[in-house]
NUBADO-584618 format. One line per field, with one value per atom (N, C-alpha, C): atom name; y, z, x. Coordinates in nm, 2 decimals, always signed. Layout:
N
atom: c(CA:...)
Y: c(Y:...)
Z: c(Z:...)
X: c(X:...)
END
This chain:
261
atom: c(N:CA:C:N:CA:C:N:CA:C:N:CA:C:N:CA:C:N:CA:C:N:CA:C:N:CA:C:N:CA:C:N:CA:C:N:CA:C:N:CA:C:N:CA:C:N:CA:C:N:CA:C:N:CA:C:N:CA:C:N:CA:C:N:CA:C:N:CA:C:N:CA:C:N:CA:C:N:CA:C:N:CA:C:N:CA:C:N:CA:C:N:CA:C:N:CA:C:N:CA:C:N:CA:C:N:CA:C:N:CA:C:N:CA:C:N:CA:C:N:CA:C:N:CA:C:N:CA:C:N:CA:C:N:CA:C:N:CA:C:N:CA:C:N:CA:C:N:CA:C:N:CA:C:N:CA:C:N:CA:C:N:CA:C:N:CA:C:N:CA:C:N:CA:C:N:CA:C:N:CA:C:N:CA:C:N:CA:C:N:CA:C:N:CA:C:N:CA:C:N:CA:C:N:CA:C:N:CA:C:N:CA:C:N:CA:C:N:CA:C:N:CA:C:N:CA:C:N:CA:C:N:CA:C:N:CA:C:N:CA:C:N:CA:C:N:CA:C:N:CA:C:N:CA:C:N:CA:C:N:CA:C:N:CA:C:N:CA:C:N:CA:C:N:CA:C:N:CA:C:N:CA:C:N:CA:C:N:CA:C:N:CA:C:N:CA:C:N:CA:C:N:CA:C:N:CA:C:N:CA:C:N:CA:C:N:CA:C:N:CA:C:N:CA:C:N:CA:C:N:CA:C:N:CA:C:N:CA:C:N:CA:C:N:CA:C:N:CA:C:N:CA:C:N:CA:C:N:CA:C:N:CA:C:N:CA:C:N:CA:C:N:CA:C:N:CA:C:N:CA:C:N:CA:C:N:CA:C:N:CA:C:N:CA:C:N:CA:C:N:CA:C:N:CA:C:N:CA:C:N:CA:C:N:CA:C:N:CA:C:N:CA:C:N:CA:C:N:CA:C:N:CA:C:N:CA:C:N:CA:C:N:CA:C:N:CA:C:N:CA:C:N:CA:C:N:CA:C:N:CA:C:N:CA:C:N:CA:C:N:CA:C:N:CA:C:N:CA:C:N:CA:C:N:CA:C:N:CA:C:N:CA:C:N:CA:C:N:CA:C:N:CA:C:N:CA:C:N:CA:C:N:CA:C:N:CA:C:N:CA:C:N:CA:C:N:CA:C:N:CA:C:N:CA:C:N:CA:C:N:CA:C:N:CA:C:N:CA:C:N:CA:C:N:CA:C:N:CA:C:N:CA:C:N:CA:C:N:CA:C:N:CA:C:N:CA:C:N:CA:C:N:CA:C:N:CA:C:N:CA:C:N:CA:C:N:CA:C:N:CA:C:N:CA:C:N:CA:C:N:CA:C:N:CA:C:N:CA:C:N:CA:C:N:CA:C:N:CA:C:N:CA:C:N:CA:C:N:CA:C:N:CA:C:N:CA:C:N:CA:C:N:CA:C:N:CA:C:N:CA:C:N:CA:C:N:CA:C:N:CA:C:N:CA:C:N:CA:C:N:CA:C:N:CA:C:N:CA:C:N:CA:C:N:CA:C:N:CA:C:N:CA:C:N:CA:C:N:CA:C:N:CA:C:N:CA:C:N:CA:C:N:CA:C:N:CA:C:N:CA:C:N:CA:C:N:CA:C:N:CA:C:N:CA:C:N:CA:C:N:CA:C:N:CA:C:N:CA:C:N:CA:C:N:CA:C:N:CA:C:N:CA:C:N:CA:C:N:CA:C:N:CA:C:N:CA:C:N:CA:C:N:CA:C:N:CA:C:N:CA:C:N:CA:C:N:CA:C:N:CA:C:N:CA:C:N:CA:C:N:CA:C:N:CA:C:N:CA:C:N:CA:C:N:CA:C:N:CA:C:N:CA:C:N:CA:C:N:CA:C:N:CA:C:N:CA:C:N:CA:C:N:CA:C:N:CA:C:N:CA:C:N:CA:C:N:CA:C:N:CA:C:N:CA:C:N:CA:C:N:CA:C:N:CA:C:N:CA:C:N:CA:C:N:CA:C:N:CA:C:N:CA:C)
Y: c(-0.12:+0.00:+0.12:+0.22:+0.34:+0.44:+0.50:+0.60:+0.74:+0.82:+0.95:+1.04:+1.16:+1.25:+1.28:+1.28:+1.30:+1.19:+1.07:+0.95:+0.93:+1.01:+0.99:+1.05:+0.97:+1.03:+1.13:+1.14:+1.24:+1.38:+1.38:+1.51:+1.60:+1.71:+1.81:+1.90:+1.94:+2.04:+2.17:+2.28:+2.41:+2.45:+2.51:+2.56:+2.47:+2.34:+2.24:+2.15:+2.07:+1.98:+1.88:+1.82:+1.73:+1.61:+1.56:+1.43:+1.32:+1.22:+1.12:+0.98:+0.87:+0.74:+0.70:+0.59:+0.56:+0.53:+0.47:+0.44:+0.56:+0.66:+0.79:+0.86:+0.86:+0.92:+0.85:+0.72:+0.64:+0.68:+0.70:+0.74:+0.88:+0.97:+1.10:+1.10:+1.01:+0.99:+0.94:+0.84:+0.78:+0.88:+0.97:+1.07:+1.17:+1.20:+1.29:+1.22:+1.09:+1.01:+1.02:+1.03:+1.04:+1.17:+1.28:+1.40:+1.39:+1.33:+1.31:+1.24:+1.13:+1.05:+1.13:+1.21:+1.29:+1.39:+1.45:+1.54:+1.48:+1.35:+1.28:+1.25:+1.21:+1.19:+1.32:+1.43:+1.55:+1.59:+1.56:+1.59:+1.50:+1.38:+1.29:+1.35:+1.40:+1.46:+1.58:+1.66:+1.78:+1.74:+1.63:+1.58:+1.53:+1.47:+1.43:+1.54:+1.65:+1.77:+1.84:+1.83:+1.88:+1.81:+1.68:+1.60:+1.63:+1.70:+1.73:+1.88:+1.95:+2.09:+2.10:+2.20:+2.22:+2.25:+2.22:+2.24:+2.36:+2.41:+2.52:+2.47:+2.46:+2.42:+2.54:+2.51:+2.62:+2.55:+2.64:+2.60:+2.53:+2.40:+2.33:+2.34:+2.40:+2.42:+2.54:+2.62:+2.74:+2.70:+2.77:+2.73:+2.78:+2.69:+2.73:+2.70:+2.75:+2.73:+2.64:+2.54:+2.45:+2.43:+2.33:+2.31:+2.29:+2.24:+2.21:+2.32:+2.44:+2.55:+2.54:+2.62:+2.62:+2.49:+2.45:+2.33:+2.36:+2.28:+2.31:+2.26:+2.33:+2.29:+2.14:+2.09:+1.95:+1.86:+1.90:+1.81:+1.79:+1.88:+1.86:+1.74:+1.69:+1.58:+1.45:+1.45:+1.34:+1.22:+1.24:+1.13:+1.08:+1.13:+1.09:+1.18:+1.14:+1.22:+1.33:+1.31:+1.41:+1.48:+1.60:+1.68:+1.77:+1.77:+1.87:+1.96:+2.09:+2.19:+2.28:+2.31:+2.41:+2.54:+2.65:+2.78:+2.86:+2.86:+2.91:+3.06:+3.14:+3.28:+3.31:+3.43:+3.46:+3.61:+3.64:+3.78:+3.79:+3.87:+3.89:+3.95:+3.89:+3.94:+3.91:+3.85:+3.83:+3.70:+3.70:+3.58:+3.47:+3.35:+3.23:+3.25:+3.32:+3.34:+3.43:+3.51:+3.60:+3.55:+3.43:+3.37:+3.33:+3.32:+3.30:+3.19:+3.22:+3.11:+3.01:+3.06:+2.97:+2.87:+2.93:+2.85:+2.75:+2.79:+2.70:+2.59:+2.62:+2.51:+2.41:+2.46:+2.37:+2.29:+2.35:+2.28:+2.18:+2.21:+2.12:+1.99:+2.00:+1.89:+1.80:+1.85:+1.78:+1.75:+1.72:+1.69:+1.56:+1.47:+1.34:+1.31:+1.29:+1.27:+1.12:+1.03:+0.89:+0.83:+0.87:+0.81:+0.87:+1.00:+1.06:+0.99:+0.97:+0.91:+0.76:+0.69:+0.56:+0.55:+0.66:+0.67:+0.73:+0.76:+0.81:+0.96:+1.03:+1.17:+1.23:+1.33:+1.40:+1.52:+1.57:+1.68:+1.77:+1.90:+2.00:+2.13:+2.21:+2.34:+2.44:+2.55:+2.66:+2.79:+2.88:+3.01:+3.12:+3.24:+3.36:+3.41:+3.35:+3.40:+3.37:+3.45:+3.42:+3.29:+3.21:+3.08:+3.07:+3.16:+3.16:+3.17:+3.25:+3.26:+3.14:+3.09:+2.97:+2.85:+2.83:+2.72:+2.72:+2.84:+2.85:+2.81:+2.86:+2.83:+2.68:+2.62:+2.48:+2.39:+2.43:+2.36:+2.38:+2.50:+2.53:+2.45:+2.44:+2.37:+2.22:+2.17:+2.03:+1.96:+2.04:+1.99:+1.90:+1.79:+1.70:+1.70:+1.78:+1.79:+1.87:+1.85:+1.94:+2.08:+2.17:+2.32:+2.38:+2.49:+2.56:+2.71:+2.79:+2.93:+2.96:+3.03:+3.07:+3.22:+3.28:+3.43:+3.48:+3.57:+3.62:+3.54:+3.43:+3.33:+3.37:+3.37:+3.40:+3.28:+3.30:+3.19:+3.11:+2.98:+2.92:+2.86:+2.87:+2.81:+2.91:+3.04:+3.14:+3.22:+3.36:+3.44:+3.45:+3.46:+3.46:+3.34:+3.35:+3.24:+3.21:+3.10:+3.06:+2.96:+2.90:+2.81:+2.67:+2.57:+2.43:+2.42:+2.37:+2.36:+2.23:+2.18:+2.05:+2.06:+1.98:+1.98:+1.84:+1.83:+1.70:+1.71:+1.60:+1.60:+1.49:+1.52:+1.43:+1.44:+1.35:+1.36:+1.49:+1.58:+1.71:+1.82:+1.79:+1.89:+1.90:+2.02:+2.04:+2.12:+2.08:+2.14:+2.18:+2.29:+2.33:+2.27:+2.20:+2.13:+2.19:+2.23:+2.28:+2.36:+2.45:+2.54:+2.59:+2.59:+2.64:+2.72:+2.80:+2.87:+2.90:+2.98:+3.00:+2.87:+2.86:+2.74:+2.61:+2.63:+2.52:+2.44:+2.52:+2.45:+2.36:+2.37:+2.30:+2.15:+2.10:+1.95:+1.89:+1.98:+1.93:+1.92:+2.00:+2.00:+1.91:+1.79:+1.69:+1.74:+1.82:+1.87:+1.94:+2.02:+2.09:+2.00:+1.89:+1.79:+1.72:+1.69:+1.63:+1.73:+1.86:+1.96:+1.97:+1.96:+1.97:+1.86:+1.75:+1.63:+1.65:+1.74:+1.75:+1.83:+1.82:+1.90:+2.05:+2.10:+2.25:+2.30:+2.20:+2.24:+2.32:+2.41:+2.49:+2.60:+2.63:+2.74:+2.88:+2.89:+3.02:+3.08:+3.22:+3.30:+3.27:+3.23:+3.20:+3.08:+2.99:+2.86:+2.87:+2.78:+2.78:+2.67:+2.72:+2.64:+2.64:+2.54:+2.54:+2.66:+2.70:+2.80:+2.76:+2.85:+2.82:+2.76:+2.73:+2.68:+2.79:+2.75:+2.86:+2.95:+3.08:+3.18:+3.16:+3.17:+3.15:+3.27:+3.25:+3.35:+3.37:+3.46:+3.49:+3.37:+3.37:+3.26:+3.23:+3.10:+3.05:+3.10:+3.13:+3.18:+3.09:+2.96:+2.87:+2.85:+2.92:+2.90:+2.96:+3.06:+3.12:+3.12:+3.09:+3.09:+3.14:+3.18:+3.22:+3.11:+3.14:+3.03:+2.94:+2.98:+2.90:+2.82:+2.84:+2.77:+2.84:+2.97:+3.04:+3.10:+3.09:+3.14:+3.30:+3.35:+3.49:+3.53:+3.65:+3.70:+3.82:+3.83:+3.94:+3.91:+4.00:+3.99:+3.90:+3.85:+3.76:+3.61:+3.58:+3.44:+3.38:+3.26:+3.19:+3.10:+3.07:+2.96:+2.84:+2.78:+2.67:+2.56:+2.51:+2.40:+2.44:+2.57:+2.61:+2.58:+2.57:+2.55:+2.41:+2.32:+2.19:+2.19:+2.30:+2.31:+2.36:+2.31:+2.36:+2.51:+2.58:+2.72:+2.81:+2.76:+2.84:+2.91:+3.03:+3.10:+3.21:+3.27:+3.38:+3.50:+3.57:+3.68:+3.81:+3.92:+4.05:+4.11:+4.05:+4.11:+4.00:+4.02:+3.93:+3.96:+4.08:+4.11:+4.13:+4.17:+4.19:+4.30:+4.35:+4.45:+4.39:+4.44:+4.39:+4.27:+4.23:+4.11:+4.02:+3.92:+3.83:+3.69:+3.60:+3.46:+3.37)
Z: c(+0.00:+0.00:+0.00:-0.09:-0.09:+0.01:+0.08:+0.18:+0.13:+0.13:+0.08:+0.20:+0.17:+0.27:+0.38:+0.33:+0.42:+0.52:+0.48:+0.56:+0.66:+0.64:+0.72:+0.86:+0.97:+1.10:+1.15:+1.08:+1.13:+1.06:+0.97:+0.90:+0.99:+1.03:+1.12:+1.04:+1.11:+1.06:+1.12:+1.04:+1.10:+1.20:+1.31:+1.42:+1.48:+1.48:+1.54:+1.63:+1.72:+1.80:+1.71:+1.76:+1.68:+1.64:+1.52:+1.47:+1.51:+1.58:+1.63:+1.60:+1.63:+1.61:+1.72:+1.70:+1.80:+1.94:+1.95:+2.08:+2.15:+2.08:+2.15:+2.19:+2.11:+2.14:+2.27:+2.27:+2.39:+2.52:+2.51:+2.63:+2.68:+2.59:+2.63:+2.68:+2.62:+2.66:+2.81:+2.83:+2.96:+3.07:+3.03:+3.13:+3.16:+3.06:+3.09:+3.17:+3.15:+3.22:+3.37:+3.42:+3.56:+3.61:+3.54:+3.58:+3.58:+3.48:+3.46:+3.58:+3.62:+3.73:+3.86:+3.88:+4.00:+4.00:+3.89:+3.87:+3.91:+3.87:+3.90:+4.05:+4.11:+4.26:+4.34:+4.29:+4.35:+4.34:+4.22:+4.21:+4.30:+4.32:+4.42:+4.56:+4.60:+4.73:+4.74:+4.64:+4.64:+4.65:+4.58:+4.59:+4.73:+4.79:+4.93:+5.02:+5.00:+5.08:+5.06:+4.93:+4.89:+4.97:+4.98:+5.05:+5.20:+5.25:+5.39:+5.42:+5.32:+5.34:+5.44:+5.52:+5.60:+5.51:+5.57:+5.49:+5.54:+5.46:+5.50:+5.48:+5.59:+5.59:+5.54:+5.46:+5.41:+5.40:+5.38:+5.37:+5.23:+5.23:+5.11:+5.06:+5.14:+5.10:+5.01:+4.99:+4.91:+4.77:+4.71:+4.58:+4.46:+4.36:+4.23:+4.13:+4.01:+3.91:+3.80:+3.77:+3.66:+3.57:+3.49:+3.39:+3.45:+3.58:+3.65:+3.75:+3.74:+3.83:+3.95:+4.06:+4.17:+4.24:+4.28:+4.35:+4.45:+4.56:+4.66:+4.60:+4.64:+4.59:+4.62:+4.73:+4.76:+4.65:+4.57:+4.46:+4.35:+4.35:+4.25:+4.28:+4.40:+4.44:+4.38:+4.34:+4.28:+4.37:+4.50:+4.59:+4.62:+4.56:+4.58:+4.69:+4.74:+4.85:+4.80:+4.68:+4.63:+4.50:+4.48:+4.37:+4.32:+4.19:+4.12:+4.04:+4.06:+3.99:+3.91:+3.78:+3.71:+3.71:+3.75:+3.76:+3.64:+3.55:+3.41:+3.41:+3.36:+3.34:+3.25:+3.26:+3.17:+3.14:+3.01:+2.97:+2.94:+3.03:+3.02:+2.88:+2.82:+2.69:+2.57:+2.59:+2.47:+2.40:+2.26:+2.19:+2.22:+2.16:+2.19:+2.17:+2.06:+2.02:+2.12:+2.20:+2.28:+2.42:+2.45:+2.58:+2.60:+2.72:+2.75:+2.68:+2.60:+2.53:+2.62:+2.73:+2.82:+2.89:+2.93:+2.99:+2.89:+2.77:+2.67:+2.65:+2.65:+2.63:+2.75:+2.87:+2.98:+2.98:+2.96:+2.95:+2.84:+2.73:+2.61:+2.65:+2.72:+2.76:+2.87:+2.93:+3.04:+3.00:+2.87:+2.82:+2.88:+2.92:+2.97:+3.10:+3.21:+3.34:+3.39:+3.29:+3.33:+3.42:+3.39:+3.47:+3.61:+3.63:+3.76:+3.83:+3.76:+3.83:+3.87:+3.79:+3.83:+3.96:+3.98:+4.11:+4.22:+4.20:+4.30:+4.31:+4.20:+4.20:+4.10:+4.14:+4.05:+3.99:+3.88:+3.81:+3.77:+3.78:+3.73:+3.69:+3.61:+3.57:+3.62:+3.69:+3.73:+3.67:+3.66:+3.60:+3.65:+3.64:+3.69:+3.59:+3.47:+3.37:+3.41:+3.36:+3.38:+3.32:+3.38:+3.33:+3.18:+3.14:+3.00:+2.90:+2.93:+2.84:+2.85:+2.97:+2.99:+2.92:+2.93:+2.87:+2.72:+2.66:+2.52:+2.48:+2.55:+2.52:+2.54:+2.64:+2.66:+2.55:+2.50:+2.39:+2.26:+2.24:+2.12:+2.12:+2.23:+2.24:+2.25:+2.27:+2.28:+2.40:+2.51:+2.64:+2.70:+2.76:+2.84:+2.99:+3.03:+3.17:+3.24:+3.37:+3.44:+3.45:+3.41:+3.42:+3.52:+3.59:+3.68:+3.68:+3.70:+3.72:+3.87:+3.91:+4.05:+4.06:+3.98:+3.98:+4.12:+4.17:+4.30:+4.42:+4.40:+4.51:+4.55:+4.68:+4.73:+4.72:+4.73:+4.73:+4.86:+4.86:+4.75:+4.64:+4.65:+4.54:+4.42:+4.45:+4.34:+4.36:+4.34:+4.35:+4.23:+4.24:+4.13:+4.05:+3.91:+3.82:+3.76:+3.69:+3.63:+3.71:+3.81:+3.90:+3.89:+3.91:+3.94:+4.09:+4.14:+4.28:+4.32:+4.44:+4.49:+4.62:+4.63:+4.75:+4.81:+4.94:+5.00:+5.08:+5.07:+5.14:+5.25:+5.37:+5.48:+5.53:+5.47:+5.50:+5.44:+5.52:+5.47:+5.49:+5.54:+5.56:+5.43:+5.39:+5.27:+5.30:+5.23:+5.27:+5.14:+5.14:+5.03:+5.07:+4.98:+5.01:+4.93:+4.80:+4.72:+4.60:+4.56:+4.44:+4.37:+4.24:+4.16:+4.04:+3.98:+3.86:+3.78:+3.67:+3.59:+3.53:+3.54:+3.49:+3.57:+3.69:+3.77:+3.70:+3.61:+3.53:+3.42:+3.39:+3.27:+3.28:+3.40:+3.42:+3.35:+3.33:+3.26:+3.11:+3.05:+2.91:+2.86:+2.83:+2.78:+2.66:+2.58:+2.46:+2.49:+2.60:+2.64:+2.68:+2.75:+2.79:+2.67:+2.57:+2.45:+2.37:+2.37:+2.30:+2.36:+2.50:+2.57:+2.53:+2.48:+2.43:+2.29:+2.21:+2.07:+2.05:+1.94:+1.92:+1.93:+1.88:+1.88:+2.00:+2.09:+2.21:+2.18:+2.26:+2.24:+2.15:+2.11:+2.01:+2.08:+2.21:+2.28:+2.32:+2.32:+2.34:+2.47:+2.57:+2.70:+2.71:+2.61:+2.62:+2.59:+2.65:+2.63:+2.52:+2.40:+2.29:+2.23:+2.15:+2.09:+1.99:+1.97:+1.87:+1.74:+1.67:+1.53:+1.53:+1.65:+1.65:+1.60:+1.55:+1.51:+1.63:+1.60:+1.70:+1.76:+1.89:+1.95:+1.94:+1.97:+1.97:+2.10:+2.12:+2.25:+2.31:+2.44:+2.52:+2.47:+2.45:+2.42:+2.28:+2.19:+2.06:+1.97:+2.00:+1.92:+1.97:+2.07:+2.13:+2.05:+1.96:+1.88:+1.73:+1.64:+1.50:+1.41:+1.29:+1.19:+1.12:+1.02:+0.95:+0.87:+0.84:+0.77:+0.86:+0.99:+1.08:+1.12:+1.08:+1.11:+1.25:+1.34:+1.47:+1.47:+1.54:+1.55:+1.68:+1.73:+1.85:+1.80:+1.67:+1.62:+1.64:+1.61:+1.63:+1.54:+1.44:+1.33:+1.36:+1.47:+1.50:+1.61:+1.65:+1.75:+1.83:+1.96:+2.02:+1.94:+1.92:+1.82:+1.83:+1.95:+1.96:+1.89:+1.88:+1.83:+1.68:+1.61:+1.47:+1.43:+1.53:+1.51:+1.53:+1.58:+1.61:+1.49:+1.47:+1.36:+1.38:+1.27:+1.28:+1.32:+1.33:+1.38:+1.26:+1.22:+1.10:+1.15:+1.05:+1.08:+1.14:+1.23:+1.30:+1.29:+1.32:+1.31:+1.45:+1.56:+1.69:+1.79:+1.90:+2.01:+2.10:+2.09:+2.17:+2.31:+2.34:+2.48:+2.48:+2.59:+2.60:+2.67:+2.63:+2.70:+2.63:+2.67:+2.62:+2.73:+2.75:+2.86:+2.81:+2.83:+2.79:+2.91)
X: c(+0.08:+0.00:+0.09:+0.05:+0.13:+0.08:+0.17:+0.14:+0.16:+0.05:+0.06:+0.10:+0.15:+0.19:+0.08:-0.05:-0.16:-0.18:-0.13:-0.15:-0.03:+0.07:+0.19:+0.17:+0.17:+0.14:+0.24:+0.35:+0.45:+0.43:+0.33:+0.30:+0.23:+0.29:+0.23:+0.13:+0.03:-0.07:-0.04:-0.03:+0.01:-0.09:-0.03:-0.11:-0.21:-0.18:-0.27:-0.18:-0.25:-0.17:-0.10:+0.01:+0.09:+0.02:+0.05:+0.00:+0.09:+0.04:+0.13:+0.07:+0.14:+0.09:-0.01:-0.08:-0.18:-0.13:-0.01:+0.05:+0.08:+0.14:+0.17:+0.05:-0.06:-0.19:-0.24:-0.23:-0.29:-0.22:-0.09:-0.01:-0.06:-0.07:-0.12:-0.26:-0.34:-0.48:-0.49:-0.40:-0.40:-0.35:-0.26:-0.21:-0.33:-0.41:-0.52:-0.63:-0.64:-0.74:-0.72:-0.59:-0.56:-0.63:-0.61:-0.68:-0.83:-0.88:-1.03:-1.09:-1.02:-1.07:-1.06:-0.95:-0.94:-1.05:-1.09:-1.20:-1.33:-1.35:-1.47:-1.48:-1.37:-1.37:-1.40:-1.34:-1.37:-1.51:-1.57:-1.72:-1.80:-1.76:-1.83:-1.82:-1.71:-1.69:-1.78:-1.79:-1.88:-2.02:-2.06:-2.20:-2.23:-2.13:-2.15:-2.18:-2.10:-2.12:-2.25:-2.30:-2.43:-2.54:-2.53:-2.63:-2.63:-2.53:-2.52:-2.55:-2.60:-2.63:-2.75:-2.76:-2.88:-3.00:-3.12:-3.24:-3.33:-3.41:-3.50:-3.65:-3.72:-3.86:-3.94:-4.05:-4.14:-4.28:-4.37:-4.51:-4.54:-4.56:-4.58:-4.73:-4.81:-4.95:-4.97:-4.86:-4.87:-4.92:-5.01:-5.07:-5.00:-4.98:-4.93:-5.04:-5.03:-5.14:-5.09:-5.17:-5.14:-5.26:-5.26:-5.36:-5.50:-5.50:-5.62:-5.66:-5.59:-5.61:-5.52:-5.55:-5.46:-5.45:-5.32:-5.29:-5.19:-5.18:-5.07:-4.94:-4.83:-4.70:-4.67:-4.72:-4.70:-4.74:-4.84:-4.88:-4.77:-4.68:-4.57:-4.48:-4.48:-4.41:-4.47:-4.59:-4.66:-4.65:-4.65:-4.65:-4.51:-4.41:-4.27:-4.21:-4.10:-4.03:-3.94:-3.89:-3.79:-3.85:-3.80:-3.85:-3.74:-3.72:-3.63:-3.72:-3.70:-3.78:-3.68:-3.72:-3.65:-3.74:-3.68:-3.75:-3.72:-3.81:-3.80:-3.83:-3.73:-3.76:-3.87:-3.93:-4.05:-4.05:-4.08:-4.11:-4.26:-4.32:-4.46:-4.50:-4.60:-4.65:-4.56:-4.45:-4.36:-4.41:-4.40:-4.44:-4.34:-4.37:-4.29:-4.14:-4.11:-3.96:-3.89:-3.97:-3.91:-3.88:-3.92:-3.89:-3.74:-3.70:-3.55:-3.49:-3.38:-3.31:-3.24:-3.18:-3.11:-3.21:-3.33:-3.43:-3.49:-3.50:-3.55:-3.46:-3.33:-3.23:-3.24:-3.25:-3.26:-3.38:-3.50:-3.62:-3.63:-3.57:-3.57:-3.49:-3.38:-3.30:-3.37:-3.48:-3.55:-3.69:-3.71:-3.85:-3.90:-3.82:-3.86:-3.79:-3.86:-3.80:-3.82:-3.83:-3.86:-3.75:-3.63:-3.52:-3.52:-3.55:-3.57:-3.68:-3.79:-3.91:-3.88:-3.80:-3.76:-3.68:-3.61:-3.53:-3.61:-3.74:-3.82:-3.82:-3.78:-3.77:-3.87:-3.95:-4.04:-3.97:-4.02:-3.96:-4.08:-4.06:-4.16:-4.09:-4.15:-4.10:-4.20:-4.15:-4.23:-4.18:-4.27:-4.23:-4.33:-4.28:-4.36:-4.46:-4.47:-4.56:-4.70:-4.80:-4.94:-4.98:-5.07:-5.09:-5.14:-5.22:-5.27:-5.15:-5.06:-4.94:-4.85:-4.84:-4.75:-4.81:-4.94:-5.01:-4.99:-5.00:-4.99:-4.85:-4.75:-4.61:-4.58:-4.63:-4.61:-4.67:-4.79:-4.85:-4.77:-4.72:-4.64:-4.51:-4.44:-4.32:-4.34:-4.46:-4.48:-4.43:-4.41:-4.36:-4.46:-4.41:-4.49:-4.46:-4.36:-4.33:-4.44:-4.46:-4.56:-4.51:-4.59:-4.56:-4.66:-4.61:-4.69:-4.65:-4.75:-4.72:-4.71:-4.60:-4.58:-4.58:-4.67:-4.68:-4.73:-4.65:-4.69:-4.65:-4.59:-4.55:-4.40:-4.38:-4.25:-4.16:-4.03:-3.93:-3.95:-3.91:-3.83:-3.91:-4.04:-4.12:-4.12:-4.14:-4.14:-4.01:-4.02:-3.91:-3.82:-3.69:-3.60:-3.61:-3.60:-3.61:-3.47:-3.46:-3.33:-3.25:-3.32:-3.25:-3.30:-3.21:-3.24:-3.25:-3.36:-3.38:-3.43:-3.38:-3.42:-3.50:-3.60:-3.68:-3.70:-3.73:-3.75:-3.89:-3.96:-4.09:-4.08:-4.14:-4.15:-4.29:-4.38:-4.52:-4.57:-4.63:-4.68:-4.58:-4.46:-4.36:-4.27:-4.23:-4.15:-4.03:-3.92:-3.79:-3.71:-3.65:-3.55:-3.42:-3.36:-3.23:-3.11:-3.14:-3.03:-3.08:-3.00:-3.03:-2.91:-2.91:-2.80:-2.85:-2.76:-2.80:-2.67:-2.68:-2.57:-2.51:-2.38:-2.32:-2.35:-2.41:-2.46:-2.57:-2.64:-2.75:-2.69:-2.57:-2.51:-2.53:-2.53:-2.54:-2.67:-2.77:-2.89:-2.87:-2.78:-2.76:-2.65:-2.69:-2.60:-2.52:-2.58:-2.52:-2.39:-2.39:-2.27:-2.16:-2.19:-2.09:-2.03:-2.11:-2.06:-1.97:-2.01:-1.93:-1.79:-1.79:-1.66:-1.57:-1.62:-1.53:-1.48:-1.54:-1.51:-1.38:-1.31:-1.19:-1.21:-1.32:-1.33:-1.41:-1.46:-1.53:-1.66:-1.69:-1.82:-1.80:-1.68:-1.66:-1.68:-1.65:-1.68:-1.55:-1.55:-1.43:-1.35:-1.42:-1.36:-1.28:-1.30:-1.23:-1.08:-1.00:-0.86:-0.83:-0.80:-0.79:-0.64:-0.61:-0.47:-0.46:-0.34:-0.31:-0.36:-0.43:-0.48:-0.61:-0.67:-0.81:-0.91:-1.02:-1.12:-1.15:-1.16:-1.18:-1.32:-1.33:-1.46:-1.55:-1.67:-1.77:-1.83:-1.93:-1.99:-2.05:-2.06:-2.11:-2.26:-2.29:-2.42:-2.46:-2.37:-2.40:-2.48:-2.49:-2.57:-2.71:-2.75:-2.88:-3.00:-2.97:-3.07:-3.02:-3.12:-3.08:-3.19:-3.15:-3.25:-3.31:-3.40:-3.47:-3.37:-3.25:-3.16:-3.07:-3.09:-3.00:-2.88:-2.86:-2.74:-2.76:-2.66:-2.67:-2.68:-2.78:-2.80:-2.87:-2.83:-2.90:-2.98:-3.00:-3.09:-3.23:-3.32:-3.46:-3.53:-3.47:-3.53:-3.52:-3.46:-3.44:-3.53:-3.51:-3.58:-3.48:-3.51:-3.44:-3.44:-3.32:-3.31:-3.41:-3.45:-3.54:-3.68:-3.71:-3.84:-3.86:-3.75:-3.76:-3.81:-3.82:-3.88:-4.03:-4.08:-4.22:-4.30:-4.42:-4.51:-4.54:-4.53:-4.57:-4.46:-4.33:-4.22:-4.16:-4.22:-4.18:-4.08:-4.01:-3.92:-4.00:-3.94:-4.01:-3.93:-3.99:-3.92:-3.89:-3.95:-3.92:-3.93:-3.85:-3.86:-3.98:-4.03:-4.15:-4.11:-3.99:-3.94:-3.84:-3.81:-3.70:-3.58:-3.46:-3.34:-3.29:-3.17:-3.10:-3.06:-3.14:-3.11:-3.13:-3.04:-3.05:-3.03)
END
């Protein structure tokens, strides 16, 4: 078999990591694996500390609004002892394309909670939007998770949105156990974890990349796109999951003020 220059493992690519044989690659991979395992064990230790956080008791009879009208927050447990809630941001009066891109990303990755349920954990999404607007949005997105409006409800059930929050039930008593936001929400989005494994990563400016790698763009730049699939934060796009929904046509306005994702 004739070996072309492109097949020669010693042929370097300009401004890229070195090209090596499989054995050399495996050695470097094994070295990185030591760090990865240490990172995993450190994550396990943090999770153990998370399980030992003190709890905050609150009134679980406070009412939230769902498809069947007002119900006590306790109903969200669906008879289970543990509950994970995503607190979805909301822009009052904005059309579907104007709702929060980051929250859309999180909710889209949590369309099915069967594995949580199998472990005895319920899942629900709450938001401060008025229920008529929320119901329309849920129908448009095709969501099957339980959604509720917590408009006017104080924390920890209502209050600030954009958080993943965990609760524990002991009979009729309810407790806040953990809450996170920002990059803490990334654990929901498997797409980000997979992108972190790829050669070019997320393609964001903050990443530490090899010399010559494609230049990164703003954080979360892939979360909104136009009708042709081109990433854009302009007013003519939609959060990317919405393009799979019937009736998701190009738009001229987000129907909201400010830039928040």
